C-alpha positions in Angstrom: 13.1 14.5 -3.6 15.8 13.1 -1.5 16.2 9.3 -2.2 17.6 7.5 0.8 18.7 3.9 0.7 21.0 1.5 2.5 22.3 -1.6 0.8 23.4 -4.8 2.4 24.1 -7.9 0.4 22.7 -11.1 1.9 22.5 -14.7 0.8 18.6 -15.0 0.5 16.9 -18.1 -0.9 14.0 -17.7 -3.2 10.7 -18.2 -1.4 7.3 -18.9 -2.9 4.0 -19.6 -1.3 0.3 -18.9 -1.1 -1.4 -17.4 1.9 -1.6 -19.9 4.8 0.4 -22.5 3.0 3.8 -24.1 3.5 6.7 -22.3 1.8 9.4 -24.1 -0.1 12.7 -23.1 -1.5 13.0 -22.9 -5.3 16.2 -22.8 -7.4 19.6 -21.7 -6.1 20.0 -19.0 -3.5 20.7 -15.5 -4.8 22.2 -12.3 -3.5 19.7 -9.4 -3.0 19.8 -5.9 -1.6 17.6 -4.9 1.3 16.6 -1.9 3.4 15.8 0.5 0.6 13.9 3.3 2.4 12.0 4.9 -0.5 10.3 3.8 -3.6 11.6 4.8 -7.0 9.7 7.7 -8.6 9.8 5.9 -11.9 7.5 3.1 -10.6 4.3 4.0 -12.4 2.3 0.9 -11.5 -0.6 1.5 -9.1 0.2 -1.3 -6.7 -3.0 -0.9 -4.7 -5.0 -1.7 -7.8 -2.5 -4.4 -8.9 -2.9 -6.2 -5.6 -6.6 -5.6 -5.0 -7.4 -9.2 -5.9 -5.6 -10.3 -2.7 -8.6 -8.9 -0.8 -11.5 -9.6 -3.2 -12.4 -13.0 -1.8 -10.7 -12.8 1.6 -10.7 -9.6 3.6 -8.3 -10.8 6.3 -5.0 -8.8 6.7 -1.8 -10.3 5.4 1.3 -10.5 7.7 4.5 -10.2 5.6 7.6 -11.7 7.3 11.2 -12.6 6.6 10.8 -16.2 5.6 14.4 -17.2 6.3 14.6 -15.5 9.7 14.3 -17.9 12.6 12.9 -15.1 14.9 10.4 -14.2 12.3 9.3 -17.8 11.7 8.9 -18.2 15.4 6.8 -15.0 15.5 4.5 -16.4 12.8 4.1 -19.7 14.7 3.3 -17.7 17.8 0.7 -15.6 16.1 -0.8 -18.7 14.4 -1.1 -20.4 17.8 -2.7 -17.4 19.4 -5.0 -16.5 16.4 -7.7 -19.1 17.1 -10.2 -17.3 14.8 -7.7 -17.4 11.9 -8.0 -13.6 11.4 -4.5 -13.2 9.8 -3.0 -14.6 6.6 0.8 -15.0 6.2 3.2 -14.4 3.3 7.0 -14.4 3.1 8.5 -11.0 2.1 10.7 -12.9 -0.4 7.7 -14.4 -2.3 6.3 -12.8 -5.5 3.1 -11.9 -3.6 5.1 -10.5 -0.7 7.1 -8.3 -3.1 3.9 -7.0 -4.7 2.4 -6.3 -1.3 5.5 -4.5 -0.2 5.2 -2.2 -3.2 1.5 -1.7 -2.3 2.7 -0.5 1.1 5.1 2.0 -0.5 8.2 -0.1 0.2 10.8 -1.5 -2.1 10.1 -5.1 -3.2 13.5 -6.2 -1.8 13.1 -4.6 1.6 13.1 -7.4 4.2 13.9 -5.0 7.1 10.5 -5.1 8.8 7.4 -7.1 9.4 4.5 -5.6 7.5 0.8 -6.0 8.1 -1.2 -5.2 5.0 -4.9 -4.5 5.4 -7.3 -3.7 2.5 -6.9 0.1 3.1 -3.7 0.5 5.1 -0.3 -1.0 5.8 1.7 -1.0 9.1 5.4 -1.5 9.6 7.8 -2.1 12.4 6.4 -1.7 15.9 3.0 -0.4 14.6 2.7 -3.7 12.6 3.5 -5.7 15.8 0.9 -3.8 17.8 -1.7 -4.2 15.1 -1.1 -7.9 14.9 -1.5 -8.1 18.7 -4.9 -6.5 18.3 -6.0 -9.4 16.0 -5.0 -12.3 18.2 -6.4 -13.7 21.4 -6.3 -12.3 25.0 -4.3 -10.8 26.6 -2.5 -9.4 23.5 -5.1 -6.8 22.4 -4.9 -5.3 25.9 -1.1 -5.4 25.9 -1.1 -3.7 22.5 -3.4 -1.0 24.0 -0.9 -0.3 26.8 2.1 -0.4 24.5 0.6 2.2 22.2 1.4 4.8 24.9 5.1 4.2 24.5 6.3 6.8 22.0 6.7 5.5 18.5 10.3 6.5 18.2 11.1 4.4 21.4 9.2 1.4 20.1 10.8 1.6 16.7 14.2 2.0 18.2 13.8 -1.3 20.1 12.3 -2.9 17.0 15.1 -1.8 14.8 17.8 -3.0 17.2 16.2 -6.5 17.3 15.6 -6.5 13.6 19.1 -5.4 12.7 20.6 -8.2 14.8 18.0 -11.0 14.2 20.3 -13.2 12.1 23.2 -12.9 14.5 21.1 -13.7 17.6 18.5 -16.1 16.3 20.1 -17.4 13.1 18.6 -18.0 9.7 17.3 -21.0 7.7 18.1 -21.9 4.2 14.5 -22.0 3.1 11.2 -20.5 4.1 9.8 -22.7 6.9 6.3 -21.4 7.5 
């Protein structure tokens, strides 16, 4: 099988956290690789089973986000403010739980290229994750998500990728996870 990957070295602080808690920076920043597009075939761990406890007591989906991205942190704050029923949990992609949930979603543990929404039985990435998150929050966002689903996926993901690939340049980054 063709194994595609892109590598970009970034200065990324370590992030830890629990769902719906504040994130803090631990230890010194480290260099990591991101945007690996496929999972290694040598990975024999069943990540769905390994992360099933994340959904045992709490069935709410988990939004994985780049914890050092100012745009992403603003997005999480926006979702939190518009999720009055508290239907979504949050976890930084850089946290250990975030890395495990990335693997569960079939993505590399160091892939911070996309927001990911992880439900008990399915994961969503890029524009599909954004639309699915919009379905969970308050009016008028579910209706807006319904309308946006008619925009072809390749168009939505093209726009998503262009914003995501330039998020640090346009919106900046923080030295620690803020949410």
